N, CA, C and O of each residue as an XYZ file, in Angstrom:
940
protein
N      99.177     90.644    103.356
C      98.315     91.498    103.234
C      98.912     93.140    103.155
O      99.607     93.546    104.086
N      98.647     93.890    102.185
C      99.357     95.169    102.184
C      98.426     96.162    102.790
O      97.206     96.010    102.743
N      99.007     97.178    103.358
C      97.915     98.377    103.876
C      98.934     99.459    103.430
O     100.045     99.340    102.914
N      98.168    100.621    103.810
C      98.645    101.951    103.214
C      99.272    102.723    104.420
O      99.617    103.882    104.188
N      99.455    102.250    105.617
C     100.114    102.886    106.623
C     101.589    103.420    106.382
O     102.504    102.672    106.036
N     101.717    104.616    106.570
C     103.340    105.080    106.279
C     104.036    105.115    107.403
O     103.515    104.475    108.317
N     105.271    105.766    107.709
C     106.136    105.884    108.916
C     105.399    106.893    109.839
O     105.189    106.700    111.037
N     105.031    107.996    109.129
C     103.983    109.168    109.713
C     102.721    108.533    110.516
O     102.402    108.975    111.620
N     102.151    107.659    110.001
C     100.827    106.871    110.320
C     101.264    106.012    111.312
O     100.420    105.750    112.169
N     102.505    105.431    111.444
C     102.873    104.792    112.458
C     103.099    105.398    113.822
O     102.714    105.102    114.954
N     103.944    106.459    113.259
C     104.046    107.723    114.468
C     102.869    107.828    115.298
O     102.731    107.459    116.464
N     101.980    108.427    114.470
C     100.589    108.833    115.128
C      99.899    107.625    115.819
O      99.196    107.899    116.792
N     100.004    106.333    115.449
C      99.466    105.423    116.197
C     100.148    104.913    117.436
O      99.605    104.420    118.425
N     101.451    105.118    117.216
C     102.223    105.041    118.554
C     102.130    105.786    119.572
O     102.040    105.374    120.729
N     102.152    107.463    119.063
C     101.729    108.494    120.104
C     100.756    108.498    120.754
O     100.751    108.635    121.978
N      99.648    108.331    119.956
C      98.153    108.059    120.485
C      98.100    106.984    121.508
O      97.529    107.126    122.589
N      98.752    105.839    121.110
C      98.835    104.766    122.390
C      99.405    105.169    123.499
O      98.819    105.096    124.579
N     100.563    105.623    123.373
C     101.363    105.987    124.518
C     100.794    107.187    125.319
O     101.149    107.299    126.492
N     100.026    108.003    124.837
C      99.532    109.173    125.510
C      98.261    108.547    126.166
O      98.102    108.801    127.360
N      97.392    107.810    125.583
C      96.203    107.307    126.088
C      96.672    106.259    127.356
O      96.138    106.449    128.448
N      97.491    105.352    127.240
C      97.823    104.464    128.286
C      99.099    105.191    129.208
O     100.304    105.120    128.970
N      98.446    105.877    130.282
C      99.166    106.338    131.259
C      99.770    105.592    132.300
O      99.123    104.619    132.685
N     100.678    105.780    132.757
C     101.368    105.140    134.270
C     101.754    103.645    133.946
O     102.128    102.911    134.861
N     101.665    103.206    132.684
C     102.381    101.970    132.342
C     103.494    102.131    131.452
O     103.362    102.953    130.545
N     104.565    101.493    131.550
C     105.833    101.524    130.756
C     106.546    100.136    130.702
O     106.919     99.522    131.702
N     106.663     99.795    129.651
C     107.296     98.450    129.485
C     108.804     98.693    128.876
O     108.947     99.315    127.823
N     109.656     98.286    129.437
C     111.282     98.512    129.508
C     111.708     97.765    128.246
O     112.332     98.336    127.352
N     111.373     96.517    128.191
C     112.043     95.891    127.218
C     110.909     94.750    126.793
O     109.857     94.520    127.388
N     111.436     94.080    125.556
C     110.472     92.992    125.163
C     110.551     91.715    125.836
O     111.602     91.318    126.340
N     109.310     90.961    125.861
C     109.342     89.875    126.709
C     110.231     88.528    125.781
O     110.612     88.622    124.614
N     110.372     87.529    126.536
C     111.163     86.510    125.833
C     110.822     85.277    126.536
O     110.553     85.208    127.735
N     110.854     84.257    125.661
C     110.874     82.576    126.193
C     109.366     82.487    126.401
O     109.020     81.566    127.141
N     108.432     83.227    125.919
C     107.027     82.692    126.171
C     106.523     81.448    125.471
O     105.791     80.603    125.985
N     107.012     81.436    124.207
C     106.874     80.004    123.412
C     107.269     78.950    124.252
O     106.611     77.913    124.166
N     108.228     78.997    125.067
C     108.935     77.807    125.615
C     107.939     77.115    126.830
O     108.233     76.050    127.371
N     106.665     77.937    127.175
C     105.753     77.405    128.062
C     104.948     76.252    127.152
O     104.185     75.461    127.706
N     105.169     76.225    125.805
C     104.352     75.166    124.980
C     105.311     74.097    124.177
O     106.140     74.327    123.296
N     104.990     73.074    124.670
C     105.521     71.688    124.267
C     105.362     71.798    122.747
O     104.727     72.734    122.260
N     105.969     70.790    121.950
C     105.553     70.535    120.376
C     104.046     69.993    120.466
O     103.244     70.454    119.654
N     103.612     69.046    121.395
C     102.411     68.691    121.454
C     101.606     69.240    122.441
O     100.884     68.539    123.150
N     101.691     70.601    122.547
C     100.778     71.343    123.568
C      99.338     71.166    123.895
O      98.519     70.824    123.042
N      99.046     71.395    125.101
C      97.858     70.885    125.566
C      97.081     72.175    125.975
O      97.699     73.226    126.141
N      95.776     72.104    126.132
C      94.930     73.380    126.274
C      95.483     73.855    127.794
O      95.478     75.058    128.054
N      95.885     73.034    128.633
C      96.207     73.501    130.043
C      97.429     74.409    129.826
O      97.596     75.416    130.514
N      98.353     74.000    128.773
C      99.552     74.639    128.700
C      99.349     76.226    127.845
O     100.065     77.225    127.914
N      98.188     76.008    127.109
C      97.759     77.439    126.538
C      97.015     78.219    127.341
O      96.974     79.438    127.179
N      96.349     77.591    128.293
C      95.436     78.270    129.083
C      96.608     79.126    130.214
O      96.486     80.316    130.503
N      97.610     78.312    130.688
C      98.533     78.749    131.639
C      99.201     79.989    130.896
O      99.168     81.117    131.389
N      99.698     79.757    129.901
C     100.349     80.658    128.922
C      99.375     82.094    128.800
O      99.892     83.164    129.121
N      98.439     82.069    128.485
C      97.348     83.127    128.551
C      97.413     83.963    129.680
O      97.650     85.170    129.637
N      97.177     83.238    130.787
C      97.147     83.758    132.204
C      98.529     84.499    132.500
O      98.532     85.580    133.089
N      99.496     83.989    132.145
C     100.903     84.615    132.229
C     101.070     86.062    131.455
O     101.505     87.135    131.872
N     100.544     85.667    130.138
C     100.729     87.047    129.471
C      99.855     88.191    130.134
O     100.220     89.355    130.303
N      98.660     87.651    130.469
C      97.960     88.563    130.944
C      98.091     89.482    132.329
O      97.546     90.560    132.562
N      99.069     88.635    133.246
C      99.623     89.246    134.119
C     100.764     90.114    134.016
O     100.903     91.181    134.613
N     101.677     89.510    133.110
C     102.497     90.642    132.375
C     101.777     91.971    131.836
O     102.281     93.075    132.042
N     100.689     91.824    131.203
C     100.265     93.230    130.642
C      99.468     94.211    131.783
O      98.932     95.287    131.516
N      99.530     93.512    133.230
C      98.979     94.144    134.359
C      97.432     94.272    134.088
O      96.868     95.354    134.252
N      96.758     93.150    133.671
C      95.575     93.100    133.383
C      95.113     92.525    134.663
O      94.742     91.351    134.653
N      95.085     93.253    135.848
C      94.634     92.928    137.173
C      93.147     92.561    137.492
O      92.269     93.408    137.327
N      92.877     91.389    137.918
C      91.547     90.884    137.866
C      90.744     90.433    136.852
O      89.533     90.262    136.986
N      91.437     90.209    135.719
C      90.841     89.734    134.538
C      91.609     88.404    134.220
O      92.835     88.291    134.249
N      90.773     87.481    133.935
C      91.134     86.077    133.780
C      90.647     85.890    132.125
O      89.525     86.159    131.696
N      91.793     85.361    131.336
C      91.595     84.842    130.074
C      91.090     83.473    129.987
O      91.735     82.648    130.634
N      90.130     83.070    129.362
C      89.472     81.667    128.944
C      89.630     81.128    127.608
O      88.734     81.336    126.790
N      90.809     80.363    127.237
C      90.992     79.886    126.066
C      89.884     78.836    125.428
O      89.807     77.738    125.979
N      89.116     79.078    124.425
C      88.161     78.138    123.877
C      88.335     77.701    122.599
O      88.861     78.503    121.827
N      87.975     76.459    122.117
C      88.137     75.821    121.050
C      87.012     76.019    120.335
O      85.979     75.799    120.968
N      86.850     76.463    118.894
C      85.827     76.762    118.063
C      86.302     76.656    116.767
O      87.483     76.790    116.447
N      85.187     76.366    115.866
C      85.702     76.372    114.683
C      85.429     77.848    113.918
O      84.440     78.581    113.939
N      86.652     77.964    113.274
C      87.092     79.525    112.856
C      87.043     79.455    111.401
O      87.171     78.386    110.804
N      86.857     80.588    110.812
C      87.154     80.577    109.261
C      88.698     80.702    109.074
O      89.433     81.210    109.921
N      89.150     80.150    107.788
C      90.205     79.755    107.576
C      91.251     80.953    107.680
O      92.429     80.649    107.865
N      90.973     82.000    107.597
C      91.790     83.323    107.548
C      91.543     84.072    108.889
O      91.714     85.272    109.104
N      91.135     83.174    109.689
C      90.802     83.784    111.157
C      91.855     83.112    112.141
O      91.908     81.882    112.148
N      92.619     83.777    112.897
C      93.827     83.057    113.805
C      93.231     82.676    115.054
O      93.529     81.668    115.695
N      92.207     83.699    115.424
C      91.728     83.970    116.743
C      90.782     85.174    116.995
O      90.847     86.269    116.437
N      89.835     84.747    117.995
C      88.673     85.765    118.207
C      88.535     85.927    119.648
O      88.804     85.099    120.519
N      88.023     87.255    119.795
C      87.721     87.616    121.526
C      86.233     88.354    121.234
O      85.780     88.938    120.250
N      85.625     88.003    122.742
C      84.523     88.606    122.921
C      84.830     89.934    123.678
O      85.551     89.952    124.675
N      84.246     91.039    123.152
C      84.831     92.385    123.721
C      83.531     92.856    124.673
O      82.482     93.236    124.153
N      83.717     92.788    126.120
C      82.753     93.453    126.797
C      83.502     93.912    128.107
O      84.728     93.917    128.214
N      82.656     94.280    129.045
C      83.051     94.685    130.368
C      83.573     93.563    131.378
O      84.335     93.785    132.320
N      83.068     92.391    131.046
C      83.366     91.134    131.948
C      84.979     90.954    132.512
O      85.943     91.379    131.875
N      85.052     90.469    133.408
C      86.425     90.201    134.017
C      86.986     88.995    133.368
O      88.203     88.829    133.452
N      86.205     88.062    132.681
C      86.630     86.974    131.945
C      86.751     87.186    130.390
O      85.803     87.599    129.722
N      87.922     86.891    129.885
C      88.468     87.442    128.675
C      88.106     86.046    127.742
O      88.993     85.195    127.811
N      87.353     85.819    127.190
C      86.970     84.798    126.298
C      87.896     84.753    124.955
O      87.690     85.606    124.092
N      88.800     83.882    124.787
C      89.513     84.042    123.391
C      89.615     82.558    122.753
O      90.173     81.573    123.237
N      88.957     82.672    121.598
C      88.795     81.506    120.706
C      90.042     81.215    119.808
O      90.684     82.054    119.175
N      90.254     79.928    119.868
C      91.299     79.521    118.750
C      90.725     78.485    117.984
O      89.732     77.902    118.420
N      91.301     78.137    116.731
C      90.275     77.249    115.793
C      90.531     75.804    116.343
O      91.679     75.456    116.617
N      89.505     74.995    116.499
C      89.653     73.671    117.053
C      90.518     73.067    116.162
O      91.633     72.784    116.602
N      90.216     72.753    114.791
C      91.049     71.769    114.184
C      92.720     72.290    113.832
O      93.645     71.546    113.507
N      92.760     73.491    113.973
C      94.289     73.774    113.987
C      94.895     73.508    115.214
O      96.121     73.412    115.268
N      93.978     73.334    116.527
C      94.673     73.050    117.748
C      94.816     71.667    117.553
O      95.939     71.210    117.768
N      93.909     70.882    117.185
C      93.967     69.133    117.264
C      95.182     68.816    116.256
O      96.026     67.936    116.430
N      95.125     69.500    115.420
C      96.347     69.066    114.466
C      97.749     69.689    114.636
O      98.648     69.417    113.841
N      97.945     70.599    115.770
C      98.825     71.221    116.296
C      99.380     72.144    114.921
O     100.598     72.238    114.764
N      98.605     72.697    114.112
C      99.028     73.330    113.085
C      99.562     74.660    113.437
O     100.414     75.180    112.716
N      99.083     75.291    114.583
C      99.509     76.597    115.192
C     101.064     76.174    115.532
O     101.304     75.045    115.960
N     101.913     76.961    115.359
C     103.161     76.884    116.093
C     103.375     77.630    117.332
O     102.888     78.760    117.336
N     104.048     77.220    118.476
C     104.158     78.019    119.599
C     104.292     79.565    119.277
O     103.652     80.329    120.000
N     105.000     80.050    118.343
C     105.256     81.334    118.103
C     104.004     81.913    117.645
O     103.762     82.984    118.202
N     103.232     81.574    116.894
C     102.029     81.715    116.487
C     100.897     81.754    117.584
O     100.100     82.685    117.699
N     100.925     80.693    118.329
C     100.000     81.107    119.358
C     100.025     82.056    120.467
O      99.070     82.472    121.122
N     101.555     82.398    120.600
C     101.859     83.678    121.616
C     101.358     84.710    120.684
O     100.348     85.265    121.117
N     101.784     85.151    119.484
C     101.177     85.825    118.608
C      99.688     86.458    118.599
O      99.275     87.618    118.595
N      98.985     85.032    118.597
C      97.527     85.063    118.413
C      97.047     85.713    119.811
O      96.338     86.719    119.844
N      97.536     84.990    121.043
C      96.843     85.634    122.203
C      97.437     87.029    122.623
O      96.814     87.866    123.277
N      98.618     87.156    122.198
C      99.080     88.505    122.459
C      98.100     89.599    121.867
O      97.749     90.558    122.555
N      97.681     89.421    120.583
C      96.570     90.130    119.820
C      95.461     90.280    120.300
O      94.859     91.354    120.270
N      94.950     89.041    120.904
C      93.525     89.147    121.460
C      93.473     89.899    122.558
O      92.653     90.788    122.788
N      94.555     89.458    123.395
C      94.618     90.026    125.075
C      94.922     91.701    124.796
O      94.650     92.559    125.636
N      95.501     91.983    123.532
C      95.671     93.492    123.504
C      94.356     94.132    123.205
O      94.143     95.244    123.690
N      93.458     93.564    122.469
C      92.320     94.036    122.354
C      91.525     94.446    123.476
O      90.803     95.442    123.518
N      91.753     93.434    124.562
C      91.108     93.511    125.824
C      91.973     94.541    126.910
O      91.370     95.081    127.837
N      93.112     94.705    126.742
C      94.120     95.573    127.232
C      93.490     97.060    126.603
O      93.238     97.957    127.408
N      93.262     97.262    125.211
C      92.864     98.793    124.933
C      91.483     99.062    125.360
O      91.134    100.178    125.744
N      90.617     97.952    125.290
C      89.223     98.069    125.933
C      89.106     98.607    127.438
O      88.240     99.422    127.758
N      90.047     98.088    128.337
C      90.186     98.472    129.646
C      90.764     99.824    129.736
O      90.623    100.459    130.781
N      91.374    100.299    128.777
C      91.985    101.699    128.951
C      91.373    102.695    127.827
O      91.959    103.608    127.244
N      90.112    102.290    127.695
C      89.381    103.233    126.955
C      89.079    103.122    125.562
O      88.194    103.798    125.037
N      89.817    102.255    124.917
C      89.603    102.173    123.313
C      88.423    101.184    123.015
O      88.515     99.962    122.906
N      87.337    101.927    122.910
C      85.946    101.092    122.824
C      85.563    100.790    121.536
O      84.478    100.248    121.326
N      86.476    101.133    120.473
C      86.200    100.742    119.078
C      86.436     99.210    118.813
O      87.378     98.470    119.094
N      85.230     99.002    118.164
C      85.322     97.537    117.645
C      85.157     97.486    116.135
O      84.641     96.471    115.667
N      85.487     98.339    115.424
C      85.394     98.417    113.946
C      86.754     97.745    113.502
O      87.602     97.332    114.293
N      86.838     97.694    112.156
C      88.172     97.089    111.489
C      89.341     97.826    111.857
O      90.395     97.310    112.225
N      89.066     99.340    111.717
C      90.436    100.040    111.723
C      91.120     99.716    113.361
O      92.345     99.806    113.431
N      90.519     99.425    114.378
C      91.047     99.144    115.384
C      92.206     98.007    115.689
O      92.991     97.960    116.636
N      92.032     96.988    114.425
C      93.034     96.144    114.250
C      94.646     96.537    114.321
O      95.531     95.980    114.971
N      94.728     97.644    113.465
C      96.303     98.244    113.642
C      96.572     98.551    114.865
O      97.531     98.057    115.458
N      95.791     99.371    115.375
C      95.974    100.036    116.772
C      96.396     98.607    117.660
O      97.359     98.690    118.422
N      95.780     97.526    117.560
C      95.638     96.293    118.412
C      97.306     95.674    118.102
O      98.005     95.282    119.036
N      97.616     95.669    117.170
C      98.885     94.833    116.686
C     100.050     95.931    117.317
O     101.039     95.551    117.942
N      99.746     97.294    117.040
C     100.617     98.312    117.558
C     100.823     98.030    119.242
O     101.905     98.047    119.830
N      99.758     97.820    119.722
C      99.709     97.517    121.208
C     100.225     96.433    121.745
O     100.793     96.453    122.837
N     100.054     95.213    120.911
C     100.832     93.905    121.376
C     102.502     94.305    121.133
O     103.344     93.833    121.897
N     102.808     95.017    120.248
C     104.163     95.314    120.335
C     104.564     96.293    121.126
O     105.720     96.198    121.538
N     103.926     97.226    121.464
C     104.229     98.255    122.874
C     104.374     97.494    124.181
O     105.175     97.825    125.054
N     103.473     96.354    124.272
C     103.448     95.338    125.517
C     104.578     94.626    125.577
O     104.951     94.177    126.661
N     105.394     94.386    124.254
C     106.487     93.706    124.377
C     106.610     92.351    123.684
O     107.543     91.592    123.946
N     105.680     92.064    122.818
C     105.412     90.971    121.971
C     105.793     90.964    120.542
O     105.603     89.986    119.818
N     106.370     92.147    120.121
C     106.803     92.390    118.895
C     107.504     91.452    117.961
O     107.333     91.399    116.743
N     108.380     90.658    118.739
C     109.189     89.481    118.300
C     108.214     88.496    117.716
O     108.416     88.067    116.580
N     107.495     88.230    118.198
C     106.489     87.123    117.860
C     105.538     87.560    116.901
O     105.256     86.802    115.974
N     105.064     88.555    116.982
C     104.431     89.166    115.833
C     105.082     89.366    114.706
O     104.481     89.266    113.636
N     106.582     89.721    114.766
C     107.477     89.708    113.696
C     107.621     88.415    112.837
O     107.551     88.261    111.618
N     107.837     87.561    113.821
C     108.215     86.300    112.984
C     106.770     85.592    112.590
O     106.755     84.801    111.648
N     105.658     85.860    113.258
C     104.482     85.038    112.616
C     103.888     86.012    111.506
O     102.799     85.656    111.055
N     104.350     87.006    111.074
C     103.928     87.746    110.082
C     104.383     87.207    108.817
O     103.826     87.658    107.817
N     105.174     86.437    108.681
C     105.580     85.889    107.699
C     106.460     84.341    107.698
O     107.639     84.215    107.367
N     105.807     83.556    108.026
C     106.257     82.204    108.794
C     105.912     81.206    107.550
O     105.007     81.363    106.731
N     106.990     79.990    107.620
C     106.703     79.267    106.574
C     106.706     77.816    107.663
O     107.700     77.460    108.296
N     105.767     77.326    107.682
C     105.357     75.865    108.316
C     105.373     74.709    107.585
O     105.231     74.837    106.369
N     105.527     73.502    108.079
C     105.747     72.210    107.554
C     104.870     71.491    108.534
O     104.892     71.866    109.706
N     104.076     70.465    108.160
C     103.620     69.675    109.046
C     102.958     68.486    107.864
O     102.677     68.736    106.692
N     102.822     67.199    108.548
C     102.547     65.979    107.718
C     101.017     66.044    107.369
O     100.123     66.227    108.195
N     100.849     65.861    105.964
C      99.836     65.724    105.337
C      99.062     64.389    105.882
O      99.569     63.740    106.797
N      97.594     63.931    105.187
C      97.121     62.846    105.566
C      97.710     61.442    105.140
O      97.545     60.341    105.665
N      98.459     61.818    104.010
C      99.211     60.386    103.370
C     100.661     60.636    103.749
O     101.492     60.168    102.971
N     101.048     61.211    104.677
C     102.385     61.213    105.369
C     103.136     61.819    104.660
O     104.294     61.474    104.892
N     103.035     62.805    103.650
C     103.878     63.671    103.145
C     103.901     65.008    103.874
O     102.990     65.605    104.448
N     105.242     65.331    103.693
C     105.407     66.880    104.414
C     104.950     68.106    103.633
O     105.415     68.450    102.546
N     104.104     68.651    104.228
C     103.353     69.934    103.249
C     103.765     71.176    103.951
O     103.566     71.419    105.141
N     104.480     72.088    102.909
C     105.127     73.256    103.601
C     104.175     74.244    103.170
O     103.634     74.034    102.084
N     103.806     75.479    103.930
C     102.916     76.603    103.374
C     103.556     77.800    104.215
O     104.087     77.675    105.318
N     103.432     78.785    103.610
C     103.617     80.273    104.098
C     102.583     80.849    104.429
O     101.681     80.918    103.593
N     102.407     81.408    105.680
C     101.026     82.126    105.946
C     101.494     83.540    106.916
O     102.507     83.818    107.557
N     100.555     84.048    106.722
C     100.747     85.379    107.390
C      99.617     85.953    108.549
O      98.417     86.121    108.332
N     100.280     86.186    109.739
C      99.142     86.580    110.746
C      99.493     88.164    111.032
O     100.522     88.792    110.785
N      98.308     88.559    111.617
C      98.504     90.128    111.682
C      98.211     90.948    110.684
O      98.187     90.562    109.515
N      97.920     92.345    111.103
C      97.517     93.327    110.062
C      98.562     94.241    109.815
O      98.389     95.102    108.952
N      99.543     94.187    110.397
C     100.752     95.146    110.160
C     101.761     94.324    109.366
O     101.934     93.126    109.590
N     102.457     95.045    108.378
C     103.483     94.335    107.373
C     104.736     94.201    108.404
O     104.940     94.821    109.448
N     105.480     93.224    107.793
C     106.891     93.110    108.560
C     107.584     94.475    108.948
O     107.906     94.686    110.117
N     107.812     95.423    107.919
C     108.683     96.385    108.037
C     108.100     97.300    109.178
O     108.837     97.737    110.062
N     106.691     97.588    109.128
C     105.985     98.124    110.117
C     105.953     97.536    111.488
O     105.665     98.380    112.336
N     106.137     96.497    111.892
C     106.389     96.060    113.011
C     107.688     96.283    113.602
O     107.882     96.606    114.774
N     108.865     96.023    112.412
C     110.152     96.254    112.921
C     110.151     97.730    113.326
O     110.757     97.975    114.369
N     109.521     98.861    112.621
C     109.650    100.019    112.747
C     109.134    100.562    114.273
O     109.784    101.230    115.077
N     107.691    100.031    114.407
C     107.397    100.334    116.057
C     108.225     99.738    117.035
O     108.345    100.345    118.099
N     108.863     98.586    116.869
C     109.813     98.052    117.867
C     111.008     98.943    117.901
O     111.354     99.392    118.994
N     111.620     99.222    116.917
C     112.803    100.239    117.149
C     112.054    101.404    117.868
O     112.760    101.846    118.775
N     110.874    102.036    117.763
C     110.510    103.018    118.353
C     110.104    102.983    119.773
O     110.222    103.958    120.514
N     109.608    101.803    120.151
C     109.183    101.575    121.457
C     110.255    101.230    122.230
O     110.407    101.772    123.324
N     111.123    100.299    121.770
C     112.346     99.754    122.510
C     113.702    100.279    122.109
O     114.660     99.678    122.595
N     113.944    101.266    121.331
C     115.148    101.634    120.990
C     116.046    100.633    120.109
O     117.265    100.732    119.969
N     115.361     99.823    119.641
C     116.231     98.552    118.772
C     116.558     99.457    117.398
O     116.215    100.616    117.164
N     117.441     98.411    116.458
C     117.884     98.988    115.429
C     117.751     97.939    114.400
O     118.704     97.427    113.814
N     116.348     97.616    114.196
C     115.986     96.663    113.311
C     115.928     97.111    111.858
O     115.673     98.306    111.711
N     116.110     96.407    110.781
C     115.877     96.928    109.516
C     114.458     97.003    109.022
O     113.719     96.039    109.222
N     114.037     98.025    108.419
C     112.667     98.363    108.203
C     112.489     98.371    106.730
O     112.022     99.354    106.156
N     112.807     97.426    106.186
C     112.738     96.976    104.788
C     111.334     96.912    104.177
O     110.539     96.193    104.781
N     110.906     97.529    103.105
C     109.607     97.244    102.821
C     109.759     96.416    101.625
O     110.303     96.823    100.598
N     109.140     94.949    101.817
C     109.449     93.977    100.975
C     108.115     93.847    100.326
O     107.112     93.845    101.039
N     108.010     93.728     98.889
C     106.978     93.471     98.414
C     106.567     92.101     97.616
O     107.544     91.371     97.448
N     105.673     91.730     97.231
C     105.420     90.444     96.375
C     106.037     90.449     95.256
O     105.548     90.941     94.239
N     107.456     89.773     95.322
C     108.222     89.687     93.961
C     107.566     89.053     92.823
O     107.642     89.474     91.669
N     106.826     87.873     93.254
C     105.899     86.933     92.509
C     104.826     87.639     91.774
O     104.570     87.400     90.594
N     104.186     88.543     92.518
C     103.028     89.285     91.930
C     103.662     90.209     90.991
O     103.186     90.336     89.863
N     104.708     90.874     91.362
C     105.219     91.888     90.499
C     105.921     91.316     89.151
O     105.967     91.880     88.058
N     106.452     90.065     89.505
C     106.857     89.303     88.135
C     105.887     89.180     87.212
O     106.057     89.481     86.031
N     104.666     88.671     87.753
C     103.691     88.292     86.943
C     102.972     89.436     86.200
O     102.397     89.336     85.116
N     103.109     90.630     87.026
C     102.558     91.957     86.421
C     103.685     92.430     85.453
O     103.364     93.008     84.415
N     104.727     92.250     85.695
C     105.666     92.909     84.474
C     105.523     91.909     83.398
O     105.622     92.351     82.253
N     105.315     90.675     83.544
C     105.271     89.784     82.356
C     103.894     89.969     81.608
O     103.714     89.783     80.405
N     102.983     90.358     82.508
C     101.651     90.658     81.796
C     101.839     91.938     80.856
O     101.586     91.874     79.653
N     102.289     93.081     81.463
C     102.551     94.067     80.851
C     103.448     93.972     79.708
O     103.144     94.567     78.674
N     104.356     93.395     79.769
C     105.294     92.967     79.048
C     104.569     92.321     77.692
O     104.863     92.803     76.598
N     103.592     91.194     77.784
C     103.161     90.859     77.085
C     102.170     91.514     76.137
O     101.962     91.066     75.010
N     101.476     92.748     76.704
C     100.505     93.510     76.285
C     101.417     94.398     75.363
O     100.856     94.799     74.343
N     102.566     94.730     75.521
C     103.517     95.736     74.794
C     103.833     95.144     73.512
O     103.836     95.825     72.488
N     104.084     93.973     73.520
C     104.821     93.113     72.410
C     103.740     92.770     71.357
O     103.934     92.731     70.142
N     102.499     92.511     72.035
C     101.253     92.396     71.041
C     101.213     93.687     70.428
O     101.543     93.592     69.246
N     100.936     94.860     70.771
C     100.902     96.137     70.714
C     101.618     96.456     69.348
O     101.122     96.892     68.309
N     103.172     96.054     69.691
C     104.299     96.309     68.895
C     104.121     95.605     67.231
O     104.279     96.055     66.096
N     103.691     94.207     67.833
C     103.650     93.390     66.748
C     102.273     93.912     65.718
O     102.337     93.711     64.505
N     101.246     94.482     66.245
C     100.164     94.941     65.565
C     100.475     96.004     64.754
O     100.012     96.061     63.615
N     101.256     96.922     65.228
C     101.698     98.345     64.618
C     102.377     97.901     63.400
O     102.147     98.399     62.298
N     103.467     96.677     63.675
C     104.305     96.462     62.671
C     103.514     95.662     61.473
O     104.043     95.669     60.361
N     102.442     95.067     61.632
C     101.786     94.261     60.726
C     101.109     95.073     59.852
O     100.970     94.836     58.652
N     100.538     96.368     60.651
C      99.935     97.501     59.675
C     100.623     98.240     59.119
O     100.238     98.841     58.116
N     101.804     98.381     59.626
C     102.653     99.216     58.853
C     103.149     98.391     57.459
O     103.297     99.003     56.401
N     103.358     97.117     57.559
C     103.733     96.176     56.409
C     102.487     96.267     55.550
O     102.632     96.305     54.328
N     101.473     96.298     55.998
C     100.227     96.033     55.138
C     100.058     97.422     54.579
O      99.668     97.350     53.414
N     100.208     98.626     54.986
C     100.163     99.892     54.368
C     101.378     99.960     53.252
O     101.152    100.302     52.091
N     102.563     99.632     53.679
C     103.622     99.521     52.444
C     103.409     98.894     51.367
O     103.737     99.361     50.276
N     102.735     97.557     51.537
C     102.599     96.713     50.720
C     101.349     97.663     49.637
O     101.596     97.836     48.443
N     100.431     98.040     50.095
C      99.272     98.330     49.497
C      99.855     99.783     48.612
O      99.327    100.124     47.554
N     100.963    100.510     49.214
C     101.149    101.521     48.517
C     102.223    101.243     47.446
O     102.193    102.009     46.483
N     103.136    100.311     47.447
C     104.011    100.002     46.679
C     103.768     98.899     45.695
O     104.217     99.033     44.557
N     103.115     97.846     46.015
C     102.728     96.690     45.085
C     101.340     96.518     44.756
O     101.136     95.602     43.958
N     100.271     97.188     45.178
C      99.108     96.848     44.739
C      98.654     97.641     43.439
O      97.562     97.406     42.922
């Protein structure tokens, strides 16, 4: 999903984030968090992972609670935002049971949802859709950018009901891949390429469509010209 956030917009988000969150500094990105999950991960493993992540975010006194619930297809996770010390995070029941979530995706989802609570604790009480971009930026600021980067455009494979392997490409998060790289560079002094990649298939389809319209127009003009020529000289 594209958005219209420019480099300048990302700078404003990052500066606002750093200015509002005083006293906390994360020197490097976190590593190995997906290693806490086995391929056949359990709820206990996911719960333990969430607790470790909350501790790393210095969410002292707050306890994440992972819940299973039927979520819409385009929703990877949900959180209930309030002043409670218990942080209820929902993940999709069917995707958990089929292990459709990859470990990297689960880290990215939990990092995003916990970042909602982190922002809430630090005075960001906005619950509108526009806070989602700030939330992704916060997860990157907290050190989970690598997971968001990979999950933003991930090809997955799993067995279908008839035993065939089904591959699909899906995107998690609200920031584009180049925007995640840009913020990672800004927060941690990395040197990742920030290439703006567009949907080449959509562009090709659009070009073909435009090309089709142009040729039809040209053919019509030629036909009219031939008709006029015939009427003038042969009628």
